[in-house]
Structure formats: C-alpha cells, structure tokens
mmCIF file of the protein (N, C-alpha, C, O) and its ligand, coordinates in Angstrom:
data_MODEL
# 
_entry.id   MODEL 
# 
loop_
_entity.id 
_entity.type 
_entity.pdbx_number_of_molecules 
1 polymer     1 
2 non-polymer 1 
# 
_entity_poly.entity_id                      1 
_entity_poly.type                           'polypeptide(L)' 
_entity_poly.nstd_linkage                   no 
_entity_poly.nstd_monomer                   no 
_entity_poly.pdbx_seq_one_letter_code       MISIVEFFRNLPRKKCHNCGKEILEKADCYGNLCDQCDHPAR 
_entity_poly.pdbx_seq_one_letter_code_can   MISIVEFFRNLPRKKCHNCGKEILEKADCYGNLCDQCDHPAR 
_entity_poly.pdbx_strand_id                 A 
# 
loop_
_entity_poly_seq.entity_id 
_entity_poly_seq.num 
_entity_poly_seq.mon_id 
_entity_poly_seq.hetero 
1 1  MET n 
1 2  ILE n 
1 3  SER n 
1 4  ILE n 
1 5  VAL n 
1 6  GLU n 
1 7  PHE n 
1 8  PHE n 
1 9  ARG n 
1 10 ASN n 
1 11 LEU n 
1 12 PRO n 
1 13 ARG n 
1 14 LYS n 
1 15 LYS n 
1 16 CYS n 
1 17 HIS n 
1 18 ASN n 
1 19 CYS n 
1 20 GLY n 
1 21 LYS n 
1 22 GLU n 
1 23 ILE n 
1 24 LEU n 
1 25 GLU n 
1 26 LYS n 
1 27 ALA n 
1 28 ASP n 
1 29 CYS n 
1 30 TYR n 
1 31 GLY n 
1 32 ASN n 
1 33 LEU n 
1 34 CYS n 
1 35 ASP n 
1 36 GLN n 
1 37 CYS n 
1 38 ASP n 
1 39 HIS n 
1 40 PRO n 
1 41 ALA n 
1 42 ARG n 
# 
loop_
_struct_asym.id 
_struct_asym.entity_id 
A 1 
B 2 
# 
loop_
_chem_comp.id 
_chem_comp.type 
_chem_comp.mon_nstd_flag 
ALA 'L-peptide linking' y 
ARG 'L-peptide linking' y 
ASN 'L-peptide linking' y 
ASP 'L-peptide linking' y 
CYS 'L-peptide linking' y 
GLN 'L-peptide linking' y 
GLU 'L-peptide linking' y 
GLY 'peptide linking'   y 
HIS 'L-peptide linking' y 
ILE 'L-peptide linking' y 
LEU 'L-peptide linking' y 
LYS 'L-peptide linking' y 
MET 'L-peptide linking' y 
PHE 'L-peptide linking' y 
PRO 'L-peptide linking' y 
SER 'L-peptide linking' y 
TYR 'L-peptide linking' y 
VAL 'L-peptide linking' y 
ZN  non-polymer         . 
# 
_pdbx_entity_nonpoly.entity_id   2 
_pdbx_entity_nonpoly.name        ? 
_pdbx_entity_nonpoly.comp_id     ZN 
# 
_pdbx_nonpoly_scheme.asym_id         B 
_pdbx_nonpoly_scheme.entity_id       2 
_pdbx_nonpoly_scheme.mon_id          ZN 
_pdbx_nonpoly_scheme.ndb_seq_num     1 
_pdbx_nonpoly_scheme.pdb_seq_num     101 
_pdbx_nonpoly_scheme.auth_seq_num    101 
_pdbx_nonpoly_scheme.pdb_mon_id      ZN 
_pdbx_nonpoly_scheme.auth_mon_id     ZN 
_pdbx_nonpoly_scheme.pdb_strand_id   A 
_pdbx_nonpoly_scheme.pdb_ins_code    . 
# 
loop_
_atom_site.group_PDB 
_atom_site.id 
_atom_site.type_symbol 
_atom_site.label_atom_id 
_atom_site.label_alt_id 
_atom_site.label_comp_id 
_atom_site.label_asym_id 
_atom_site.label_entity_id 
_atom_site.label_seq_id 
_atom_site.pdbx_PDB_ins_code 
_atom_site.Cartn_x 
_atom_site.Cartn_y 
_atom_site.Cartn_z 
_atom_site.occupancy 
_atom_site.B_iso_or_equiv 
_atom_site.pdbx_formal_charge 
_atom_site.auth_seq_id 
_atom_site.auth_comp_id 
_atom_site.auth_asym_id 
_atom_site.auth_atom_id 
_atom_site.pdbx_PDB_model_num 
ATOM   1   N  N  . MET A 1 1  ? -111.551 88.543  161.690 1.00 0.00 ? 1   MET A N  1 
ATOM   2   C  CA . MET A 1 1  ? -112.562 88.827  160.607 1.00 0.00 ? 1   MET A CA 1 
ATOM   3   C  C  . MET A 1 1  ? -113.966 88.872  161.275 1.00 0.00 ? 1   MET A C  1 
ATOM   4   O  O  . MET A 1 1  ? -114.313 88.033  162.106 1.00 0.00 ? 1   MET A O  1 
ATOM   5   N  N  . ILE A 1 2  ? -114.718 89.856  160.881 1.00 0.00 ? 2   ILE A N  1 
ATOM   6   C  CA . ILE A 1 2  ? -116.014 90.107  161.508 1.00 0.00 ? 2   ILE A CA 1 
ATOM   7   C  C  . ILE A 1 2  ? -117.109 89.641  160.481 1.00 0.00 ? 2   ILE A C  1 
ATOM   8   O  O  . ILE A 1 2  ? -117.124 90.085  159.333 1.00 0.00 ? 2   ILE A O  1 
ATOM   9   N  N  . SER A 1 3  ? -117.961 88.793  160.910 1.00 0.00 ? 3   SER A N  1 
ATOM   10  C  CA . SER A 1 3  ? -119.057 88.376  160.078 1.00 0.00 ? 3   SER A CA 1 
ATOM   11  C  C  . SER A 1 3  ? -120.085 89.510  159.914 1.00 0.00 ? 3   SER A C  1 
ATOM   12  O  O  . SER A 1 3  ? -120.107 90.446  160.714 1.00 0.00 ? 3   SER A O  1 
ATOM   13  N  N  . ILE A 1 4  ? -120.912 89.427  158.904 1.00 0.00 ? 4   ILE A N  1 
ATOM   14  C  CA . ILE A 1 4  ? -121.878 90.434  158.668 1.00 0.00 ? 4   ILE A CA 1 
ATOM   15  C  C  . ILE A 1 4  ? -122.855 90.536  159.793 1.00 0.00 ? 4   ILE A C  1 
ATOM   16  O  O  . ILE A 1 4  ? -123.359 91.620  160.089 1.00 0.00 ? 4   ILE A O  1 
ATOM   17  N  N  . VAL A 1 5  ? -123.136 89.408  160.436 1.00 0.00 ? 5   VAL A N  1 
ATOM   18  C  CA . VAL A 1 5  ? -124.000 89.415  161.628 1.00 0.00 ? 5   VAL A CA 1 
ATOM   19  C  C  . VAL A 1 5  ? -123.450 90.244  162.766 1.00 0.00 ? 5   VAL A C  1 
ATOM   20  O  O  . VAL A 1 5  ? -124.156 91.032  163.395 1.00 0.00 ? 5   VAL A O  1 
ATOM   21  N  N  . GLU A 1 6  ? -122.137 90.038  163.018 1.00 0.00 ? 6   GLU A N  1 
ATOM   22  C  CA . GLU A 1 6  ? -121.517 90.771  164.102 1.00 0.00 ? 6   GLU A CA 1 
ATOM   23  C  C  . GLU A 1 6  ? -121.507 92.289  163.753 1.00 0.00 ? 6   GLU A C  1 
ATOM   24  O  O  . GLU A 1 6  ? -121.669 93.160  164.608 1.00 0.00 ? 6   GLU A O  1 
ATOM   25  N  N  . PHE A 1 7  ? -121.312 92.525  162.488 1.00 0.00 ? 7   PHE A N  1 
ATOM   26  C  CA . PHE A 1 7  ? -121.235 93.924  162.067 1.00 0.00 ? 7   PHE A CA 1 
ATOM   27  C  C  . PHE A 1 7  ? -122.532 94.667  162.380 1.00 0.00 ? 7   PHE A C  1 
ATOM   28  O  O  . PHE A 1 7  ? -122.511 95.772  162.922 1.00 0.00 ? 7   PHE A O  1 
ATOM   29  N  N  . PHE A 1 8  ? -123.678 94.035  162.028 1.00 0.00 ? 8   PHE A N  1 
ATOM   30  C  CA . PHE A 1 8  ? -124.983 94.693  162.304 1.00 0.00 ? 8   PHE A CA 1 
ATOM   31  C  C  . PHE A 1 8  ? -125.235 94.719  163.836 1.00 0.00 ? 8   PHE A C  1 
ATOM   32  O  O  . PHE A 1 8  ? -125.801 95.676  164.363 1.00 0.00 ? 8   PHE A O  1 
ATOM   33  N  N  . ARG A 1 9  ? -124.813 93.672  164.515 1.00 0.00 ? 9   ARG A N  1 
ATOM   34  C  CA . ARG A 1 9  ? -125.118 93.690  165.913 1.00 0.00 ? 9   ARG A CA 1 
ATOM   35  C  C  . ARG A 1 9  ? -124.360 94.745  166.631 1.00 0.00 ? 9   ARG A C  1 
ATOM   36  O  O  . ARG A 1 9  ? -124.784 95.180  167.702 1.00 0.00 ? 9   ARG A O  1 
ATOM   37  N  N  . ASN A 1 10 ? -123.253 95.182  166.092 1.00 0.00 ? 10  ASN A N  1 
ATOM   38  C  CA . ASN A 1 10 ? -122.421 96.251  166.739 1.00 0.00 ? 10  ASN A CA 1 
ATOM   39  C  C  . ASN A 1 10 ? -122.847 97.621  166.352 1.00 0.00 ? 10  ASN A C  1 
ATOM   40  O  O  . ASN A 1 10 ? -122.348 98.604  166.901 1.00 0.00 ? 10  ASN A O  1 
ATOM   41  N  N  . LEU A 1 11 ? -123.763 97.723  165.414 1.00 0.00 ? 11  LEU A N  1 
ATOM   42  C  CA . LEU A 1 11 ? -124.212 99.074  165.026 1.00 0.00 ? 11  LEU A CA 1 
ATOM   43  C  C  . LEU A 1 11 ? -124.922 99.732  166.247 1.00 0.00 ? 11  LEU A C  1 
ATOM   44  O  O  . LEU A 1 11 ? -125.624 99.052  166.995 1.00 0.00 ? 11  LEU A O  1 
ATOM   45  N  N  . PRO A 1 12 ? -124.743 100.962 166.420 1.00 0.00 ? 12  PRO A N  1 
ATOM   46  C  CA . PRO A 1 12 ? -125.390 101.644 167.513 1.00 0.00 ? 12  PRO A CA 1 
ATOM   47  C  C  . PRO A 1 12 ? -126.905 101.713 167.177 1.00 0.00 ? 12  PRO A C  1 
ATOM   48  O  O  . PRO A 1 12 ? -127.320 101.871 166.029 1.00 0.00 ? 12  PRO A O  1 
ATOM   49  N  N  . ARG A 1 13 ? -127.704 101.581 168.279 1.00 0.00 ? 13  ARG A N  1 
ATOM   50  C  CA . ARG A 1 13 ? -129.129 101.755 168.129 1.00 0.00 ? 13  ARG A CA 1 
ATOM   51  C  C  . ARG A 1 13 ? -129.429 103.207 167.887 1.00 0.00 ? 13  ARG A C  1 
ATOM   52  O  O  . ARG A 1 13 ? -128.785 104.108 168.424 1.00 0.00 ? 13  ARG A O  1 
ATOM   53  N  N  . LYS A 1 14 ? -130.467 103.408 167.030 1.00 0.00 ? 14  LYS A N  1 
ATOM   54  C  CA . LYS A 1 14 ? -130.888 104.789 166.856 1.00 0.00 ? 14  LYS A CA 1 
ATOM   55  C  C  . LYS A 1 14 ? -131.686 105.215 168.147 1.00 0.00 ? 14  LYS A C  1 
ATOM   56  O  O  . LYS A 1 14 ? -132.414 104.416 168.736 1.00 0.00 ? 14  LYS A O  1 
ATOM   57  N  N  . LYS A 1 15 ? -131.519 106.426 168.523 1.00 0.00 ? 15  LYS A N  1 
ATOM   58  C  CA . LYS A 1 15 ? -132.247 106.931 169.626 1.00 0.00 ? 15  LYS A CA 1 
ATOM   59  C  C  . LYS A 1 15 ? -133.077 108.151 169.224 1.00 0.00 ? 15  LYS A C  1 
ATOM   60  O  O  . LYS A 1 15 ? -132.682 108.936 168.362 1.00 0.00 ? 15  LYS A O  1 
ATOM   61  N  N  . CYS A 1 16 ? -134.189 108.283 169.846 1.00 0.00 ? 16  CYS A N  1 
ATOM   62  C  CA . CYS A 1 16 ? -135.049 109.475 169.599 1.00 0.00 ? 16  CYS A CA 1 
ATOM   63  C  C  . CYS A 1 16 ? -134.380 110.705 170.016 1.00 0.00 ? 16  CYS A C  1 
ATOM   64  O  O  . CYS A 1 16 ? -133.899 110.787 171.146 1.00 0.00 ? 16  CYS A O  1 
ATOM   65  N  N  . HIS A 1 17 ? -134.317 111.674 169.171 1.00 0.00 ? 17  HIS A N  1 
ATOM   66  C  CA . HIS A 1 17 ? -133.621 112.946 169.488 1.00 0.00 ? 17  HIS A CA 1 
ATOM   67  C  C  . HIS A 1 17 ? -134.453 113.747 170.443 1.00 0.00 ? 17  HIS A C  1 
ATOM   68  O  O  . HIS A 1 17 ? -133.959 114.721 171.011 1.00 0.00 ? 17  HIS A O  1 
ATOM   69  N  N  . ASN A 1 18 ? -135.705 113.377 170.647 1.00 0.00 ? 18  ASN A N  1 
ATOM   70  C  CA . ASN A 1 18 ? -136.576 114.135 171.512 1.00 0.00 ? 18  ASN A CA 1 
ATOM   71  C  C  . ASN A 1 18 ? -136.594 113.541 172.955 1.00 0.00 ? 18  ASN A C  1 
ATOM   72  O  O  . ASN A 1 18 ? -136.475 114.291 173.924 1.00 0.00 ? 18  ASN A O  1 
ATOM   73  N  N  . CYS A 1 19 ? -136.738 112.248 173.090 1.00 0.00 ? 19  CYS A N  1 
ATOM   74  C  CA . CYS A 1 19 ? -136.873 111.694 174.440 1.00 0.00 ? 19  CYS A CA 1 
ATOM   75  C  C  . CYS A 1 19 ? -135.708 110.762 174.744 1.00 0.00 ? 19  CYS A C  1 
ATOM   76  O  O  . CYS A 1 19 ? -135.525 110.365 175.895 1.00 0.00 ? 19  CYS A O  1 
ATOM   77  N  N  . GLY A 1 20 ? -134.942 110.416 173.767 1.00 0.00 ? 20  GLY A N  1 
ATOM   78  C  CA . GLY A 1 20 ? -133.778 109.583 174.023 1.00 0.00 ? 20  GLY A CA 1 
ATOM   79  C  C  . GLY A 1 20 ? -134.113 108.065 174.060 1.00 0.00 ? 20  GLY A C  1 
ATOM   80  O  O  . GLY A 1 20 ? -133.254 107.231 174.349 1.00 0.00 ? 20  GLY A O  1 
ATOM   81  N  N  . LYS A 1 21 ? -135.329 107.759 173.772 1.00 0.00 ? 21  LYS A N  1 
ATOM   82  C  CA . LYS A 1 21 ? -135.718 106.337 173.777 1.00 0.00 ? 21  LYS A CA 1 
ATOM   83  C  C  . LYS A 1 21 ? -135.169 105.647 172.579 1.00 0.00 ? 21  LYS A C  1 
ATOM   84  O  O  . LYS A 1 21 ? -135.031 106.262 171.521 1.00 0.00 ? 21  LYS A O  1 
ATOM   85  N  N  . GLU A 1 22 ? -134.852 104.396 172.705 1.00 0.00 ? 22  GLU A N  1 
ATOM   86  C  CA . GLU A 1 22 ? -134.405 103.605 171.564 1.00 0.00 ? 22  GLU A CA 1 
ATOM   87  C  C  . GLU A 1 22 ? -135.452 103.464 170.554 1.00 0.00 ? 22  GLU A C  1 
ATOM   88  O  O  . GLU A 1 22 ? -136.589 103.148 170.906 1.00 0.00 ? 22  GLU A O  1 
ATOM   89  N  N  . ILE A 1 23 ? -135.157 103.675 169.306 1.00 0.00 ? 23  ILE A N  1 
ATOM   90  C  CA . ILE A 1 23 ? -136.128 103.543 168.266 1.00 0.00 ? 23  ILE A CA 1 
ATOM   91  C  C  . ILE A 1 23 ? -136.173 102.104 167.748 1.00 0.00 ? 23  ILE A C  1 
ATOM   92  O  O  . ILE A 1 23 ? -135.154 101.532 167.362 1.00 0.00 ? 23  ILE A O  1 
ATOM   93  N  N  . LEU A 1 24 ? -137.346 101.553 167.751 1.00 0.00 ? 24  LEU A N  1 
ATOM   94  C  CA . LEU A 1 24 ? -137.514 100.170 167.250 1.00 0.00 ? 24  LEU A CA 1 
ATOM   95  C  C  . LEU A 1 24 ? -137.294 100.240 165.753 1.00 0.00 ? 24  LEU A C  1 
ATOM   96  O  O  . LEU A 1 24 ? -137.445 101.261 165.083 1.00 0.00 ? 24  LEU A O  1 
ATOM   97  N  N  . GLU A 1 25 ? -136.925 99.064  165.299 1.00 0.00 ? 25  GLU A N  1 
ATOM   98  C  CA . GLU A 1 25 ? -136.670 98.937  163.854 1.00 0.00 ? 25  GLU A CA 1 
ATOM   99  C  C  . GLU A 1 25 ? -137.893 99.229  163.027 1.00 0.00 ? 25  GLU A C  1 
ATOM   100 O  O  . GLU A 1 25 ? -138.936 98.599  163.205 1.00 0.00 ? 25  GLU A O  1 
ATOM   101 N  N  . LYS A 1 26 ? -137.774 100.173 162.131 1.00 0.00 ? 26  LYS A N  1 
ATOM   102 C  CA . LYS A 1 26 ? -138.793 100.470 161.225 1.00 0.00 ? 26  LYS A CA 1 
ATOM   103 C  C  . LYS A 1 26 ? -138.158 101.213 160.070 1.00 0.00 ? 26  LYS A C  1 
ATOM   104 O  O  . LYS A 1 26 ? -136.934 101.240 159.949 1.00 0.00 ? 26  LYS A O  1 
ATOM   105 N  N  . ALA A 1 27 ? -138.972 101.815 159.221 1.00 0.00 ? 27  ALA A N  1 
ATOM   106 C  CA . ALA A 1 27 ? -138.349 102.571 158.104 1.00 0.00 ? 27  ALA A CA 1 
ATOM   107 C  C  . ALA A 1 27 ? -137.489 103.646 158.707 1.00 0.00 ? 27  ALA A C  1 
ATOM   108 O  O  . ALA A 1 27 ? -137.930 104.382 159.590 1.00 0.00 ? 27  ALA A O  1 
ATOM   109 N  N  . ASP A 1 28 ? -136.236 103.745 158.228 1.00 0.00 ? 28  ASP A N  1 
ATOM   110 C  CA . ASP A 1 28 ? -135.317 104.606 158.786 1.00 0.00 ? 28  ASP A CA 1 
ATOM   111 C  C  . ASP A 1 28 ? -135.270 105.980 158.004 1.00 0.00 ? 28  ASP A C  1 
ATOM   112 O  O  . ASP A 1 28 ? -134.254 106.674 158.022 1.00 0.00 ? 28  ASP A O  1 
ATOM   113 N  N  . CYS A 1 29 ? -136.304 106.310 157.382 1.00 0.00 ? 29  CYS A N  1 
ATOM   114 C  CA . CYS A 1 29 ? -136.357 107.502 156.591 1.00 0.00 ? 29  CYS A CA 1 
ATOM   115 C  C  . CYS A 1 29 ? -137.177 108.603 157.282 1.00 0.00 ? 29  CYS A C  1 
ATOM   116 O  O  . CYS A 1 29 ? -137.499 109.640 156.703 1.00 0.00 ? 29  CYS A O  1 
ATOM   117 N  N  . TYR A 1 30 ? -137.484 108.327 158.502 1.00 0.00 ? 30  TYR A N  1 
ATOM   118 C  CA . TYR A 1 30 ? -138.323 109.293 159.203 1.00 0.00 ? 30  TYR A CA 1 
ATOM   119 C  C  . TYR A 1 30 ? -137.532 110.349 160.010 1.00 0.00 ? 30  TYR A C  1 
ATOM   120 O  O  . TYR A 1 30 ? -138.109 111.278 160.576 1.00 0.00 ? 30  TYR A O  1 
ATOM   121 N  N  . GLY A 1 31 ? -136.230 110.180 160.041 1.00 0.00 ? 31  GLY A N  1 
ATOM   122 C  CA . GLY A 1 31 ? -135.531 111.059 160.912 1.00 0.00 ? 31  GLY A CA 1 
ATOM   123 C  C  . GLY A 1 31 ? -135.215 110.305 162.205 1.00 0.00 ? 31  GLY A C  1 
ATOM   124 O  O  . GLY A 1 31 ? -134.984 109.096 162.186 1.00 0.00 ? 31  GLY A O  1 
ATOM   125 N  N  . ASN A 1 32 ? -135.208 111.004 163.291 1.00 0.00 ? 32  ASN A N  1 
ATOM   126 C  CA . ASN A 1 32 ? -134.740 110.473 164.506 1.00 0.00 ? 32  ASN A CA 1 
ATOM   127 C  C  . ASN A 1 32 ? -135.670 110.637 165.653 1.00 0.00 ? 32  ASN A C  1 
ATOM   128 O  O  . ASN A 1 32 ? -135.265 110.997 166.758 1.00 0.00 ? 32  ASN A O  1 
ATOM   129 N  N  . LEU A 1 33 ? -136.971 110.364 165.383 1.00 0.00 ? 33  LEU A N  1 
ATOM   130 C  CA . LEU A 1 33 ? -137.999 110.438 166.467 1.00 0.00 ? 33  LEU A CA 1 
ATOM   131 C  C  . LEU A 1 33 ? -138.630 109.064 166.641 1.00 0.00 ? 33  LEU A C  1 
ATOM   132 O  O  . LEU A 1 33 ? -138.879 108.342 165.676 1.00 0.00 ? 33  LEU A O  1 
ATOM   133 N  N  . CYS A 1 34 ? -138.873 108.736 167.870 1.00 0.00 ? 34  CYS A N  1 
ATOM   134 C  CA . CYS A 1 34 ? -139.539 107.440 168.191 1.00 0.00 ? 34  CYS A CA 1 
ATOM   135 C  C  . CYS A 1 34 ? -141.091 107.528 167.766 1.00 0.00 ? 34  CYS A C  1 
ATOM   136 O  O  . CYS A 1 34 ? -141.583 108.583 167.364 1.00 0.00 ? 34  CYS A O  1 
ATOM   137 N  N  . ASP A 1 35 ? -141.751 106.442 167.877 1.00 0.00 ? 35  ASP A N  1 
ATOM   138 C  CA . ASP A 1 35 ? -143.118 106.468 167.482 1.00 0.00 ? 35  ASP A CA 1 
ATOM   139 C  C  . ASP A 1 35 ? -143.910 107.477 168.249 1.00 0.00 ? 35  ASP A C  1 
ATOM   140 O  O  . ASP A 1 35 ? -144.730 108.191 167.672 1.00 0.00 ? 35  ASP A O  1 
ATOM   141 N  N  . GLN A 1 36 ? -143.694 107.554 169.516 1.00 0.00 ? 36  GLN A N  1 
ATOM   142 C  CA . GLN A 1 36 ? -144.520 108.506 170.307 1.00 0.00 ? 36  GLN A CA 1 
ATOM   143 C  C  . GLN A 1 36 ? -144.237 109.935 169.967 1.00 0.00 ? 36  GLN A C  1 
ATOM   144 O  O  . GLN A 1 36 ? -145.179 110.717 169.842 1.00 0.00 ? 36  GLN A O  1 
ATOM   145 N  N  . CYS A 1 37 ? -142.972 110.332 169.806 1.00 0.00 ? 37  CYS A N  1 
ATOM   146 C  CA . CYS A 1 37 ? -142.659 111.705 169.483 1.00 0.00 ? 37  CYS A CA 1 
ATOM   147 C  C  . CYS A 1 37 ? -143.014 111.989 168.016 1.00 0.00 ? 37  CYS A C  1 
ATOM   148 O  O  . CYS A 1 37 ? -143.245 113.142 167.649 1.00 0.00 ? 37  CYS A O  1 
ATOM   149 N  N  . ASP A 1 38 ? -143.058 110.956 167.188 1.00 0.00 ? 38  ASP A N  1 
ATOM   150 C  CA . ASP A 1 38 ? -143.375 111.162 165.825 1.00 0.00 ? 38  ASP A CA 1 
ATOM   151 C  C  . ASP A 1 38 ? -144.841 110.936 165.513 1.00 0.00 ? 38  ASP A C  1 
ATOM   152 O  O  . ASP A 1 38 ? -145.257 110.855 164.358 1.00 0.00 ? 38  ASP A O  1 
ATOM   153 N  N  . HIS A 1 39 ? -145.599 110.839 166.581 1.00 0.00 ? 39  HIS A N  1 
ATOM   154 C  CA . HIS A 1 39 ? -147.070 110.550 166.348 1.00 0.00 ? 39  HIS A CA 1 
ATOM   155 C  C  . HIS A 1 39 ? -147.727 111.715 165.680 1.00 0.00 ? 39  HIS A C  1 
ATOM   156 O  O  . HIS A 1 39 ? -147.567 112.860 166.103 1.00 0.00 ? 39  HIS A O  1 
ATOM   157 N  N  . PRO A 1 40 ? -148.481 111.427 164.618 1.00 0.00 ? 40  PRO A N  1 
ATOM   158 C  CA . PRO A 1 40 ? -149.105 112.502 163.801 1.00 0.00 ? 40  PRO A CA 1 
ATOM   159 C  C  . PRO A 1 40 ? -150.180 113.245 164.652 1.00 0.00 ? 40  PRO A C  1 
ATOM   160 O  O  . PRO A 1 40 ? -150.536 114.371 164.302 1.00 0.00 ? 40  PRO A O  1 
ATOM   161 N  N  . ALA A 1 41 ? -150.700 112.658 165.743 1.00 0.00 ? 41  ALA A N  1 
ATOM   162 C  CA . ALA A 1 41 ? -151.732 113.344 166.484 1.00 0.00 ? 41  ALA A CA 1 
ATOM   163 C  C  . ALA A 1 41 ? -151.259 114.390 167.406 1.00 0.00 ? 41  ALA A C  1 
ATOM   164 O  O  . ALA A 1 41 ? -152.040 115.179 167.938 1.00 0.00 ? 41  ALA A O  1 
ATOM   165 N  N  . ARG A 1 42 ? -149.886 114.406 167.614 1.00 0.00 ? 42  ARG A N  1 
ATOM   166 C  CA . ARG A 1 42 ? -149.300 115.369 168.487 1.00 0.00 ? 42  ARG A CA 1 
ATOM   167 C  C  . ARG A 1 42 ? -149.337 116.728 167.866 1.00 0.00 ? 42  ARG A C  1 
ATOM   168 O  O  . ARG A 1 42 ? -148.875 117.696 168.471 1.00 0.00 ? 42  ARG A O  1 
HETATM 169 ZN ZN . ZN  B 2 .  ? -139.229 110.016 171.469 1.00 0.00 2 101 ZN  A ZN 1 
# 
C-alpha cells in the first residue's frame, strides 16, 4: 500500500520544455516553461 505522501514523491518533476531545467513548484497552469524561459521580458 502506498501512502499519499509516497505517491506525490514519486511523481515526475516537471521540466521546462525549452531548457530542460526542473520547474520549481508554482502554479501549474502556465504550460511547461521554467521561470527564465517564461519570463515576460523575453
Ligand atoms: Zn527553461
């Protein structure tokens, strides 16, 4: 039996589709870009 904690720990980290960097936890409605690639100033 897997606890809910184990379940979330085993989830794959999201990675930026542009640079491949792991995306830190934040709102997950932005798509798949990290903060740098998703920066509005770019
Ligand atoms: Zn990126």
